[in-house]
Backbone as CSV, one residue per row, in Angstrom:
resi,resn,N_x,N_y,N_z,CA_x,CA_y,CA_z,C_x,C_y,C_z
1,MET,-93.508,-32.483,-20.640,-94.358,-33.245,-21.555,-93.959,-32.962,-23.009
2,ILE,-93.787,-33.987,-23.791,-93.403,-33.823,-25.186,-94.635,-33.446,-26.022
3,LYS,-94.508,-32.358,-26.792,-95.596,-31.912,-27.654,-95.214,-31.918,-29.130
4,LEU,-93.909,-31.984,-29.417,-93.424,-31.906,-30.799,-92.242,-32.854,-30.956
5,ILE,-92.296,-33.693,-31.988,-91.221,-34.640,-32.276,-90.749,-34.422,-33.707
6,ALA,-89.473,-34.134,-33.869,-88.889,-33.947,-35.199,-87.885,-35.063,-35.453
7,SER,-87.947,-35.656,-36.634,-87.016,-36.742,-36.944,-86.439,-36.596,-38.341
8,ASP,-85.127,-36.731,-38.400,-84.454,-36.919,-39.681,-84.946,-38.229,-40.295
9,LEU,-84.739,-38.392,-41.598,-85.183,-39.614,-42.253,-84.028,-40.579,-42.506
10,ASP,-83.163,-40.260,-43.447,-82.100,-41.179,-43.843,-81.096,-41.343,-42.712
11,GLY,-80.921,-42.579,-42.288,-80.029,-42.865,-41.185,-80.681,-42.756,-39.828
12,ALA,-81.928,-42.310,-39.783,-82.634,-42.168,-38.504,-83.973,-42.908,-38.562
13,LEU,-84.981,-42.300,-39.163,-86.284,-42.954,-39.246,-86.278,-44.105,-40.254
14,LEU,-85.627,-43.909,-41.400,-85.540,-44.948,-42.420,-84.411,-45.921,-42.095
15,ASP,-84.632,-47.194,-42.391,-83.564,-48.162,-42.171,-82.563,-48.106,-43.326
16,SER,-81.589,-49.001,-43.313,-80.530,-48.956,-44.320,-81.037,-49.259,-45.721
17,ARG,-82.212,-49.856,-45.813,-82.824,-50.131,-47.112,-83.848,-49.069,-47.492
18,LYS,-83.825,-47.949,-46.775,-84.674,-46.783,-47.047,-86.161,-47.094,-46.838
19,ARG,-86.460,-47.910,-45.839,-87.842,-48.272,-45.537,-88.285,-47.603,-44.237
20,LEU,-89.552,-47.136,-44.228,-90.135,-46.622,-42.996,-90.431,-47.777,-42.051
21,PRO,-90.377,-47.548,-40.750,-90.714,-48.615,-39.798,-92.160,-49.072,-39.965
22,GLN,-92.405,-50.361,-39.809,-93.749,-50.897,-39.981,-94.744,-50.279,-39.005
23,GLY,-94.300,-49.959,-37.824,-95.215,-49.427,-36.821,-95.373,-47.929,-36.833
24,LEU,-94.818,-47.251,-37.848,-94.830,-45.792,-37.811,-96.227,-45.195,-37.946
25,PHE,-97.000,-45.620,-38.928,-98.280,-44.952,-39.175,-99.292,-45.178,-38.048
26,PRO,-99.372,-46.378,-37.463,-100.205,-46.499,-36.253,-99.714,-45.595,-35.126
27,LEU,-98.392,-45.450,-35.009,-97.848,-44.554,-33.984,-98.254,-43.111,-34.256
28,LEU,-98.204,-42.681,-35.511,-98.592,-41.307,-35.839,-100.049,-41.044,-35.474
29,GLU,-100.918,-42.035,-35.668,-102.320,-41.881,-35.275,-102.449,-41.682,-33.768
30,LYS,-101.685,-42.441,-32.994,-101.720,-42.309,-31.540,-101.179,-40.952,-31.108
31,LEU,-100.106,-40.508,-31.752,-99.552,-39.201,-31.411,-100.557,-38.092,-31.699
32,THR,-101.237,-38.189,-32.827,-102.237,-37.179,-33.186,-103.350,-37.131,-32.155
33,ARG,-103.803,-38.292,-31.700,-104.873,-38.332,-30.699,-104.425,-37.709,-29.384
34,ARG,-103.147,-37.761,-29.108,-102.615,-37.166,-27.886,-102.217,-35.712,-28.070
35,GLY,-102.394,-35.186,-29.269,-102.044,-33.796,-29.525,-100.559,-33.562,-29.689
36,ILE,-99.824,-34.605,-30.058,-98.380,-34.496,-30.261,-98.095,-34.410,-31.752
37,CYS,-97.327,-33.427,-32.146,-97.040,-33.165,-33.557,-95.759,-33.885,-33.972
38,PHE,-95.818,-34.626,-35.084,-94.642,-35.308,-35.630,-94.208,-34.598,-36.903
39,VAL,-92.928,-34.258,-36.978,-92.399,-33.470,-38.095,-91.240,-34.205,-38.768
40,PRO,-91.397,-34.665,-40.004,-90.238,-35.158,-40.760,-89.320,-33.983,-41.089
41,ALA,-88.033,-34.136,-40.780,-87.064,-33.060,-40.990,-85.879,-33.641,-41.747
42,SER,-85.745,-33.268,-43.011,-84.813,-33.986,-43.876,-84.110,-33.058,-44.848
43,GLY,-83.012,-33.564,-45.392,-82.385,-32.906,-46.531,-83.105,-33.214,-47.823
44,ARG,-84.052,-34.127,-47.770,-84.806,-34.505,-48.959,-85.699,-33.363,-49.446
45,GLN,-86.080,-33.476,-50.694,-86.987,-32.530,-51.323,-88.386,-32.641,-50.702
46,TYR,-89.087,-31.510,-50.642,-90.441,-31.482,-50.082,-91.350,-32.490,-50.767
47,TYR,-91.287,-32.587,-52.089,-92.189,-33.487,-52.819,-91.872,-34.948,-52.521
48,ASN,-90.636,-35.227,-52.213,-90.247,-36.570,-51.813,-90.854,-36.905,-50.454
49,LEU,-90.827,-35.952,-49.530,-91.410,-36.172,-48.207,-92.912,-36.378,-48.292
50,ARG,-93.572,-35.594,-49.124,-95.015,-35.755,-49.285,-95.365,-37.151,-49.796
51,GLU,-94.529,-37.691,-50.674,-94.775,-39.032,-51.216,-94.606,-40.093,-50.129
52,LEU,-93.672,-39.888,-49.204,-93.460,-40.853,-48.142,-94.582,-40.852,-47.108
53,PHE,-95.265,-39.712,-46.966,-96.342,-39.576,-45.983,-97.627,-39.140,-46.683
54,PRO,-98.173,-39.977,-47.565,-99.331,-39.569,-48.370,-100.580,-39.351,-47.517
55,GLY,-101.301,-38.286,-47.851,-102.583,-38.042,-47.217,-102.515,-37.484,-45.813
56,LEU,-101.326,-37.226,-45.289,-101.181,-36.707,-43.934,-100.846,-35.218,-43.981
57,ALA,-101.598,-34.429,-43.229,-101.375,-32.984,-43.200,-100.305,-32.652,-42.160
58,LEU,-99.098,-33.136,-42.405,-97.989,-32.921,-41.481,-97.287,-31.599,-41.774
59,HIS,-96.515,-31.146,-40.819,-95.551,-30.085,-41.070,-94.267,-30.757,-41.543
60,PHE,-93.587,-30.148,-42.509,-92.365,-30.735,-43.057,-91.226,-29.720,-43.015
61,ILE,-90.064,-30.180,-42.609,-88.830,-29.424,-42.776,-88.056,-30.125,-43.885
62,ALA,-87.939,-29.478,-45.036,-87.315,-30.078,-46.217,-86.043,-29.324,-46.586
63,ASP,-85.247,-29.944,-47.434,-84.019,-29.325,-47.939,-83.175,-28.747,-46.803
64,ASN,-83.044,-29.542,-45.731,-82.216,-29.151,-44.574,-82.642,-27.829,-43.954
65,GLY,-83.929,-27.531,-44.016,-84.440,-26.318,-43.405,-84.618,-25.162,-44.362
66,ALA,-84.221,-25.320,-45.616,-84.390,-24.247,-46.597,-85.830,-24.136,-47.079
67,MET,-86.638,-25.166,-46.833,-88.051,-25.121,-47.188,-88.863,-25.647,-46.002
68,LEU,-89.900,-24.915,-45.653,-90.755,-25.264,-44.527,-92.200,-25.333,-45.003
69,ALA,-92.881,-26.435,-44.683,-94.288,-26.601,-45.036,-95.087,-26.736,-43.750
70,TYR,-96.121,-25.943,-43.639,-96.970,-25.926,-42.443,-98.339,-26.481,-42.809
71,GLY,-98.679,-27.634,-42.208,-99.961,-28.250,-42.508,-100.082,-28.699,-43.950
72,GLY,-98.948,-29.105,-44.548,-98.981,-29.593,-45.918,-98.878,-28.510,-46.976
73,GLN,-98.729,-27.250,-46.578,-98.587,-26.152,-47.525,-97.238,-25.469,-47.327
74,VAL,-96.510,-25.271,-48.421,-95.199,-24.612,-48.323,-95.389,-23.171,-47.880
75,THR,-94.708,-22.807,-46.793,-94.840,-21.452,-46.252,-93.553,-20.639,-46.377
76,GLU,-92.403,-21.318,-46.472,-91.133,-20.598,-46.562,-90.193,-21.298,-47.536
77,VAL,-89.556,-20.503,-48.404,-88.496,-20.984,-49.284,-87.352,-19.987,-49.178
78,ASP,-86.232,-20.405,-48.660,-85.099,-19.509,-48.463,-84.232,-19.524,-49.727
79,VAL,-84.424,-18.542,-50.579,-83.862,-18.548,-51.929,-82.394,-18.128,-51.930
80,LEU,-81.579,-18.910,-52.653,-80.175,-18.556,-52.850,-80.067,-17.434,-53.881
81,PRO,-79.297,-16.389,-53.601,-79.206,-15.276,-54.555,-78.417,-15.614,-55.807
82,ASP,-77.419,-16.507,-55.693,-76.575,-16.818,-56.844,-75.970,-18.212,-56.654
83,VAL,-75.962,-18.990,-57.732,-75.443,-20.357,-57.633,-74.195,-20.559,-58.483
84,SER,-73.770,-19.545,-59.210,-72.699,-19.722,-60.187,-71.361,-20.051,-59.538
85,GLU,-71.008,-19.377,-58.439,-69.702,-19.612,-57.809,-69.562,-21.044,-57.291
86,PRO,-70.495,-21.546,-56.474,-70.325,-22.928,-55.999,-70.383,-23.960,-57.116
87,LEU,-71.190,-23.714,-58.145,-71.238,-24.657,-59.259,-69.900,-24.705,-59.984
88,ALA,-69.291,-23.551,-60.200,-67.984,-23.512,-60.866,-66.925,-24.208,-60.024
89,LEU,-66.985,-24.027,-58.732,-66.020,-24.652,-57.839,-66.188,-26.172,-57.829
90,ALA,-67.424,-26.640,-57.807,-67.689,-28.082,-57.816,-67.208,-28.724,-59.102
91,ARG,-67.316,-28.010,-60.213,-66.939,-28.554,-61.511,-65.430,-28.763,-61.649
92,GLN,-64.646,-28.198,-60.770,-63.196,-28.353,-60.853,-62.732,-29.743,-60.443
93,VAL,-63.583,-30.510,-59.768,-63.196,-31.828,-59.259,-64.055,-32.903,-59.913
94,PRO,-63.468,-33.823,-60.669,-64.250,-34.925,-61.235,-64.886,-35.757,-60.121
95,GLY,-66.110,-36.176,-60.361,-66.796,-37.007,-59.387,-67.671,-36.249,-58.417
96,ILE,-67.740,-34.917,-58.549,-68.686,-34.123,-57.766,-69.829,-33.723,-58.698
97,TYR,-71.043,-34.120,-58.339,-72.203,-33.905,-59.207,-73.246,-33.058,-58.482
98,PRO,-73.589,-31.881,-59.015,-74.529,-30.994,-58.326,-75.993,-31.233,-58.704
99,VAL,-76.857,-30.949,-57.736,-78.301,-30.895,-57.933,-78.771,-29.562,-57.357
100,LEU,-79.575,-28.838,-58.112,-80.203,-27.624,-57.609,-81.622,-27.967,-57.165
101,SER,-81.949,-27.667,-55.915,-83.290,-27.950,-55.400,-84.079,-26.651,-55.328
102,GLY,-85.223,-26.618,-56.003,-86.034,-25.415,-56.057,-87.463,-25.636,-55.604
103,ALA,-88.241,-24.573,-55.627,-89.630,-24.645,-55.191,-90.475,-25.491,-56.134
104,LYS,-90.139,-25.490,-57.423,-90.930,-26.234,-58.404,-90.371,-27.609,-58.699
105,SER,-89.051,-27.757,-58.678,-88.429,-29.017,-59.042,-86.968,-28.993,-58.601
106,ALA,-86.264,-30.069,-58.901,-84.807,-30.123,-58.745,-84.203,-30.349,-60.121
107,TYR,-82.938,-29.948,-60.303,-82.327,-29.927,-61.626,-80.911,-30.506,-61.574
108,TYR,-80.554,-31.233,-62.625,-79.229,-31.833,-62.699,-78.771,-31.850,-64.156
109,MET,-77.471,-32.119,-64.380,-76.923,-32.194,-65.725,-76.263,-33.535,-66.026
110,ASP,-75.682,-34.186,-65.021,-74.805,-35.331,-65.244,-75.574,-36.644,-65.315
111,ASP,-75.065,-37.582,-66.106,-75.719,-38.864,-66.306,-74.980,-40.026,-65.656
112,ASP,-74.104,-39.738,-64.701,-73.432,-40.819,-63.995,-74.484,-41.707,-63.317
113,PRO,-74.463,-43.024,-63.543,-75.545,-43.884,-63.058,-75.650,-43.946,-61.541
114,VAL,-74.528,-43.958,-60.825,-74.579,-44.005,-59.363,-75.153,-42.699,-58.817
115,PHE,-74.723,-41.585,-59.374,-75.270,-40.288,-58.983,-76.777,-40.237,-59.224
116,LEU,-77.224,-40.666,-60.399,-78.649,-40.614,-60.719,-79.472,-41.508,-59.800
117,GLU,-78.952,-42.681,-59.491,-79.665,-43.580,-58.579,-79.881,-42.913,-57.224
118,ASN,-78.861,-42.242,-56.743,-78.968,-41.565,-55.452,-79.850,-40.323,-55.527
119,ALA,-79.703,-39.548,-56.582,-80.509,-38.336,-56.712,-82.000,-38.670,-56.785
120,ARG,-82.345,-39.707,-57.515,-83.752,-40.085,-57.638,-84.329,-40.621,-56.341
121,MET,-83.463,-41.045,-55.449,-83.902,-41.522,-54.148,-84.408,-40.371,-53.278
122,TYR,-83.827,-39.185,-53.459,-84.118,-38.065,-52.573,-84.965,-36.961,-53.216
123,TYR,-85.131,-37.028,-54.538,-85.867,-35.979,-55.249,-86.974,-36.607,-56.081
124,LYS,-88.222,-36.310,-55.716,-89.374,-36.816,-56.461,-89.502,-36.094,-57.802
125,LYS,-89.329,-34.780,-57.782,-89.354,-33.977,-59.007,-87.914,-33.645,-59.367
126,LEU,-87.451,-34.189,-60.489,-86.050,-34.055,-60.885,-85.980,-33.938,-62.394
127,GLU,-85.397,-32.857,-62.889,-85.340,-32.588,-64.328,-83.895,-32.463,-64.797
128,ARG,-83.605,-33.069,-65.948,-82.288,-32.898,-66.556,-82.293,-31.638,-67.409
129,VAL,-81.271,-30.814,-67.247,-81.160,-29.563,-68.000,-79.772,-29.479,-68.614
130,GLU,-79.621,-28.604,-69.588,-78.335,-28.406,-70.245,-77.462,-27.387,-69.519
131,ASN,-78.095,-26.517,-68.730,-77.350,-25.461,-68.044,-78.005,-25.194,-66.686
132,LEU,-77.280,-25.471,-65.613,-77.855,-25.309,-64.283,-78.071,-23.845,-63.923
133,CYS,-77.177,-22.982,-64.337,-77.347,-21.562,-64.028,-78.592,-20.996,-64.689
134,GLN,-78.873,-21.427,-65.914,-80.095,-20.975,-66.591,-81.322,-21.557,-65.908
135,ALA,-81.249,-22.815,-65.480,-82.380,-23.422,-64.780,-82.679,-22.671,-63.491
136,ALA,-81.638,-22.188,-62.829,-81.823,-21.474,-61.570,-82.609,-20.183,-61.751
137,GLN,-82.546,-19.613,-62.935,-83.272,-18.371,-63.192,-84.765,-18.597,-63.367
138,GLN,-85.171,-19.857,-63.536,-86.579,-20.177,-63.772,-87.283,-20.705,-62.520
139,ASP,-86.577,-20.740,-61.410,-87.147,-21.315,-60.191,-86.543,-20.601,-58.987
140,ARG,-87.111,-20.861,-57.811,-86.564,-20.336,-56.564,-85.692,-21.433,-55.952
141,ILE,-84.394,-21.359,-56.201,-83.457,-22.381,-55.736,-83.112,-22.113,-54.281
142,CYS,-83.285,-23.123,-53.445,-83.032,-22.944,-52.021,-81.858,-23.774,-51.517
143,LYS,-81.374,-24.724,-52.336,-80.267,-25.569,-51.883,-79.488,-26.097,-53.079
144,ILE,-78.175,-26.169,-52.921,-77.309,-26.872,-53.862,-76.825,-28.136,-53.154
145,ALA,-77.150,-29.290,-53.712,-76.694,-30.560,-53.150,-75.595,-31.111,-54.043
146,LEU,-74.480,-31.485,-53.441,-73.338,-32.000,-54.189,-73.124,-33.457,-53.812
147,PHE,-73.167,-34.330,-54.818,-72.949,-35.762,-54.600,-71.505,-36.107,-54.929
148,ALA,-70.828,-36.770,-53.981,-69.461,-37.264,-54.202,-69.385,-38.613,-53.496
149,GLN,-69.497,-39.678,-54.232,-69.660,-41.011,-53.639,-68.562,-41.343,-52.637
150,GLY,-68.944,-41.473,-51.353,-68.019,-41.826,-50.303,-66.982,-40.778,-49.965
151,LYS,-67.077,-39.596,-50.592,-66.024,-38.588,-50.420,-66.579,-37.222,-50.040
152,ALA,-67.770,-37.203,-49.462,-68.359,-35.917,-49.108,-67.496,-35.168,-48.087
153,GLU,-67.053,-35.868,-47.059,-66.287,-35.217,-45.995,-64.819,-35.030,-46.378
154,SER,-64.247,-35.990,-47.096,-62.808,-35.949,-47.362,-62.437,-35.103,-48.573
155,VAL,-63.322,-35.027,-49.576,-62.992,-34.332,-50.820,-63.926,-33.147,-51.084
156,CYS,-65.214,-33.398,-51.062,-66.176,-32.367,-51.462,-66.205,-31.194,-50.489
157,LEU,-66.285,-31.471,-49.202,-66.352,-30.389,-48.218,-65.116,-29.494,-48.261
158,PRO,-63.899,-30.032,-48.302,-62.734,-29.146,-48.431,-62.731,-28.342,-49.735
159,GLN,-63.183,-28.940,-50.826,-63.208,-28.245,-52.104,-64.127,-27.027,-52.066
160,MET,-65.202,-27.102,-51.273,-66.184,-26.019,-51.249,-65.888,-24.966,-50.182
161,GLN,-64.789,-25.096,-49.459,-64.489,-24.153,-48.377,-64.407,-22.690,-48.827
162,PRO,-63.959,-22.371,-50.051,-63.969,-20.956,-50.459,-65.364,-20.324,-50.433
163,CYS,-66.407,-21.136,-50.428,-67.786,-20.612,-50.378,-68.283,-20.408,-48.952
164,ALA,-67.480,-20.805,-47.967,-67.975,-20.854,-46.594,-68.383,-19.489,-46.052
165,GLY,-67.806,-18.426,-46.553,-68.178,-17.106,-46.060,-69.494,-16.596,-46.597
166,ARG,-69.974,-17.206,-47.678,-71.213,-16.741,-48.306,-72.319,-17.785,-48.283
167,PHE,-71.971,-19.038,-48.040,-72.949,-20.119,-47.985,-72.711,-20.953,-46.731
168,LEU,-73.779,-21.555,-46.235,-73.649,-22.541,-45.180,-73.325,-23.884,-45.819
169,LEU,-72.232,-24.514,-45.410,-71.853,-25.827,-45.910,-72.285,-26.863,-44.882
170,SER,-73.069,-27.838,-45.309,-73.605,-28.829,-44.393,-73.270,-30.229,-44.882
171,LEU,-72.598,-30.998,-44.047,-72.291,-32.387,-44.372,-73.524,-33.222,-44.068
172,SER,-74.164,-33.745,-45.123,-75.455,-34.418,-44.971,-75.344,-35.932,-44.955
173,GLY,-74.174,-36.474,-45.219,-73.999,-37.919,-45.243,-72.642,-38.255,-45.838
174,ARG,-72.393,-39.536,-46.031,-71.121,-39.965,-46.601,-70.948,-39.487,-48.037
175,ASP,-72.078,-39.223,-48.726,-72.021,-38.907,-50.155,-72.451,-37.483,-50.500
176,TRP,-72.984,-36.725,-49.550,-73.623,-35.451,-49.886,-73.120,-34.295,-49.040
177,VAL,-72.899,-33.168,-49.704,-72.663,-31.883,-49.052,-73.709,-30.915,-49.588
178,ASP,-74.375,-30.189,-48.682,-75.416,-29.244,-49.073,-74.962,-27.817,-48.816
179,LEU,-75.339,-26.922,-49.712,-75.066,-25.494,-49.565,-76.382,-24.743,-49.512
180,MET,-76.580,-23.951,-48.456,-77.740,-23.095,-48.303,-77.276,-21.688,-47.941
181,ASN,-78.221,-20.790,-47.774,-77.881,-19.465,-47.268,-77.375,-19.575,-45.835
182,LEU,-76.517,-18.649,-45.450,-76.017,-18.616,-44.080,-77.186,-18.531,-43.104
183,GLY,-77.116,-19.313,-42.057,-78.172,-19.300,-41.043,-79.294,-20.276,-41.298
184,VAL,-79.309,-20.902,-42.468,-80.371,-21.860,-42.795,-79.956,-23.248,-42.311
185,ASN,-80.819,-23.871,-41.546,-80.584,-25.227,-41.070,-81.879,-25.783,-40.481
186,LYS,-81.857,-27.052,-40.146,-83.051,-27.686,-39.585,-83.424,-27.085,-38.227
187,GLY,-82.423,-26.660,-37.474,-82.698,-26.091,-36.165,-83.477,-24.800,-36.248
188,ARG,-83.111,-23.939,-37.181,-83.848,-22.688,-37.334,-85.290,-22.971,-37.752
189,ALA,-85.474,-23.916,-38.679,-86.831,-24.267,-39.105,-87.632,-24.845,-37.950
190,LEU,-86.994,-25.677,-37.123,-87.696,-26.252,-35.982,-88.097,-25.170,-34.990
191,ARG,-87.250,-24.197,-34.766,-87.597,-23.107,-33.851,-88.784,-22.298,-34.389
192,ARG,-88.846,-22.135,-35.693,-89.993,-21.418,-36.265,-91.283,-22.193,-36.048
193,LEU,-91.202,-23.509,-36.217,-92.379,-24.336,-35.944,-92.763,-24.278,-34.467
194,GLN,-91.778,-24.303,-33.599,-92.059,-24.196,-32.173,-92.814,-22.913,-31.867
195,GLN,-92.397,-21.804,-32.472,-93.070,-20.526,-32.260,-94.497,-20.550,-32.784
196,GLN,-94.685,-21.120,-33.985,-96.021,-21.168,-34.580,-96.976,-22.053,-33.785
197,LEU,-96.440,-23.125,-33.213,-97.272,-24.082,-32.483,-97.351,-23.786,-30.992
198,GLY,-96.575,-22.814,-30.517,-96.572,-22.502,-29.096,-95.938,-23.590,-28.257
199,VAL,-94.871,-24.192,-28.775,-94.176,-25.292,-28.098,-92.809,-24.804,-27.637
200,ALA,-92.477,-25.071,-26.390,-91.169,-24.702,-25.860,-90.127,-25.734,-26.278
201,PRO,-88.854,-25.343,-26.384,-87.805,-26.313,-26.736,-87.786,-27.531,-25.826
202,ASP,-88.045,-27.340,-24.533,-88.028,-28.470,-23.601,-89.185,-29.436,-23.836
203,GLU,-90.169,-29.037,-24.638,-91.296,-29.897,-24.971,-91.100,-30.584,-26.318
204,CYS,-89.869,-30.503,-26.812,-89.562,-31.025,-28.147,-88.524,-32.139,-28.064
205,MET,-88.756,-33.205,-28.849,-87.824,-34.316,-28.982,-87.355,-34.369,-30.427
206,ALA,-86.069,-34.658,-30.642,-85.545,-34.709,-32.004,-84.600,-35.897,-32.162
207,PHE,-84.598,-36.447,-33.382,-83.757,-37.597,-33.722,-82.919,-37.263,-34.952
208,GLY,-81.651,-37.675,-34.945,-80.808,-37.443,-36.108,-79.605,-38.365,-36.110
209,ASP,-78.873,-38.333,-37.235,-77.702,-39.205,-37.348,-76.476,-38.518,-37.926
210,TYR,-76.653,-37.325,-38.535,-75.486,-36.728,-39.189,-75.366,-35.256,-38.833
211,LEU,-74.313,-34.601,-39.336,-73.992,-33.255,-38.880,-74.979,-32.206,-39.368
212,ASN,-75.758,-32.499,-40.388,-76.801,-31.558,-40.788,-77.970,-31.556,-39.803
213,ASP,-77.924,-32.448,-38.803,-78.938,-32.486,-37.749,-78.497,-31.740,-36.490
214,LEU,-77.290,-31.226,-36.472,-76.723,-30.671,-35.249,-77.572,-29.537,-34.677
215,GLU,-77.920,-28.559,-35.505,-78.697,-27.413,-35.008,-80.086,-27.835,-34.546
216,MET,-80.652,-28.856,-35.184,-81.957,-29.368,-34.752,-81.847,-29.984,-33.359
217,MET,-80.746,-30.683,-33.088,-80.536,-31.239,-31.752,-80.441,-30.118,-30.712
218,GLN,-79.802,-29.026,-31.083,-79.642,-27.904,-30.160,-80.963,-27.176,-29.904
219,ALA,-81.921,-27.343,-30.803,-83.223,-26.686,-30.654,-84.220,-27.536,-29.885
220,ALA,-83.851,-28.755,-29.526,-84.761,-29.677,-28.844,-84.247,-29.999,-27.456
221,GLY,-85.145,-29.963,-26.474,-84.752,-30.299,-25.114,-84.352,-31.744,-24.960
222,VAL,-84.986,-32.621,-25.752,-84.670,-34.051,-25.715,-84.014,-34.409,-27.045
223,SER,-82.703,-34.390,-27.084,-81.959,-34.624,-28.324,-81.449,-36.053,-28.337
224,CYS,-81.756,-36.765,-29.425,-81.449,-38.195,-29.507,-80.621,-38.484,-30.759
225,ALA,-79.416,-38.969,-30.569,-78.579,-39.415,-31.673,-78.772,-40.911,-31.853
226,MET,-78.872,-41.346,-33.093,-78.988,-42.765,-33.365,-77.662,-43.459,-33.036
227,ALA,-77.727,-44.742,-32.735,-76.501,-45.494,-32.446,-75.540,-45.480,-33.624
228,ASN,-76.075,-45.318,-34.835,-75.264,-45.270,-36.052,-74.850,-43.850,-36.429
229,ALA,-75.040,-42.890,-35.532,-74.794,-41.482,-35.846,-73.312,-41.152,-35.920
230,HIS,-73.013,-40.033,-36.563,-71.663,-39.476,-36.602,-71.221,-39.201,-35.164
231,PRO,-69.964,-39.508,-34.820,-69.503,-39.304,-33.434,-69.703,-37.887,-32.923
232,ALA,-69.537,-36.897,-33.780,-69.694,-35.510,-33.341,-71.146,-35.205,-32.977
233,LEU,-72.085,-35.832,-33.657,-73.491,-35.617,-33.309,-73.813,-36.304,-31.983
234,LYS,-73.302,-37.511,-31.794,-73.518,-38.199,-30.519,-73.020,-37.351,-29.354
235,ALA,-71.875,-36.730,-29.537,-71.290,-35.922,-28.469,-72.152,-34.717,-28.128
236,ALA,-72.952,-34.246,-29.089,-73.761,-33.049,-28.881,-75.160,-33.358,-28.351
237,CYS,-75.535,-34.635,-28.294,-76.891,-35.019,-27.907,-76.956,-35.507,-26.464
238,ARG,-78.128,-35.393,-25.877,-78.338,-35.873,-24.510,-78.390,-37.397,-24.455
239,TYR,-78.936,-38.003,-25.513,-79.139,-39.448,-25.483,-78.645,-40.090,-26.777
240,THR,-78.238,-41.345,-26.666,-77.998,-42.202,-27.823,-79.031,-43.312,-27.777
241,VAL,-79.730,-43.520,-28.894,-80.843,-44.469,-28.946,-80.516,-45.566,-29.961
242,PRO,-81.297,-46.652,-29.987,-81.015,-47.725,-30.951,-80.934,-47.223,-32.384
243,SER,-80.252,-47.967,-33.223,-79.959,-47.538,-34.589,-81.203,-47.503,-35.462
244,ASN,-81.018,-46.957,-36.664,-82.125,-46.911,-37.620,-82.556,-48.301,-38.060
245,ASP,-81.647,-49.271,-38.043,-82.010,-50.640,-38.409,-82.645,-51.407,-37.255
246,GLU,-82.740,-50.760,-36.100,-83.401,-51.356,-34.941,-84.688,-50.603,-34.587
247,ASP,-85.225,-49.837,-35.553,-86.433,-49.033,-35.325,-86.265,-48.118,-34.118
248,GLY,-85.093,-47.496,-34.017,-84.777,-46.697,-32.844,-85.710,-45.541,-32.598
249,VAL,-86.172,-44.874,-33.659,-87.052,-43.722,-33.483,-88.390,-44.161,-32.896
250,VAL,-89.026,-45.137,-33.522,-90.341,-45.598,-33.059,-90.239,-46.172,-31.650
251,ARG,-89.244,-46.991,-31.403,-89.092,-47.607,-30.079,-88.875,-46.565,-28.992
252,THR,-88.072,-45.544,-29.282,-87.783,-44.521,-28.284,-89.017,-43.660,-28.007
253,ILE,-89.754,-43.307,-29.060,-90.982,-42.523,-28.866,-91.974,-43.310,-28.004
254,CYS,-92.180,-44.562,-28.333,-93.135,-45.384,-27.583,-92.734,-45.478,-26.114
255,ARG,-91.435,-45.595,-25.858,-90.956,-45.702,-24.490,-91.106,-44.365,-23.759
256,ALA,-90.760,-43.292,-24.446,-90.769,-41.973,-23.785,-92.181,-41.487,-23.474
257,ILE,-93.139,-41.855,-24.317,-94.508,-41.358,-24.147,-95.425,-42.455,-23.612
258,ALA,-94.850,-43.591,-23.274,-95.605,-44.707,-22.672,-96.741,-45.155,-23.577
259,LEU,-96.398,-45.400,-24.840,-97.393,-45.914,-25.777,-97.236,-47.429,-25.879
């Protein structure tokens, strides 16, 4: 019996136009009545997730697992000890734009219009600063997000490999690479929620589309890759379900739980 459902947002729950499925909120009401917990699990900022699900006391996995909110209250922030090395490395390549995600806000320096459009999509609280390292000293930074339009896997990820021994490098999409502390990922956060809620992995269903969802798939007995997912994620999942533009998450939940 499914008791916990975790879903990535971009590329999974959200369609290509970044819209939630029309039937989602009625579905969440039905899940709540059945005692089934729904958890948004995203690389997005916690405040961005709260805005997408207003008034709901959900559990949230934010910043790719670096921040965990239980019942609408932040309970864990996995703080990076130092951000100077990856920032210096990112600055060596034109077209890589960093964002620091912290407990209070997110911070950026660059004014590239495409970068800003994308950053504002994923960060509700976003501040421009003159020095990212100084900004990091004023907040608990849990993730470094690097934007490289269309070149996250081909350019940005190889450029950041010297950090791989000290940071977890996570490919979050075609445009984004995220750096967290080693061991931080959506799967670890999901396992913590499972422990807090008394839910076994086999009682958990998860949806994702990209490689930052891999550990979350491994933590769920029912792992579902979207039809539009990265091939490596599909290979690691038990099921492939309809795409994000076909309301695959909502349709699969309704079918699996006979709603």
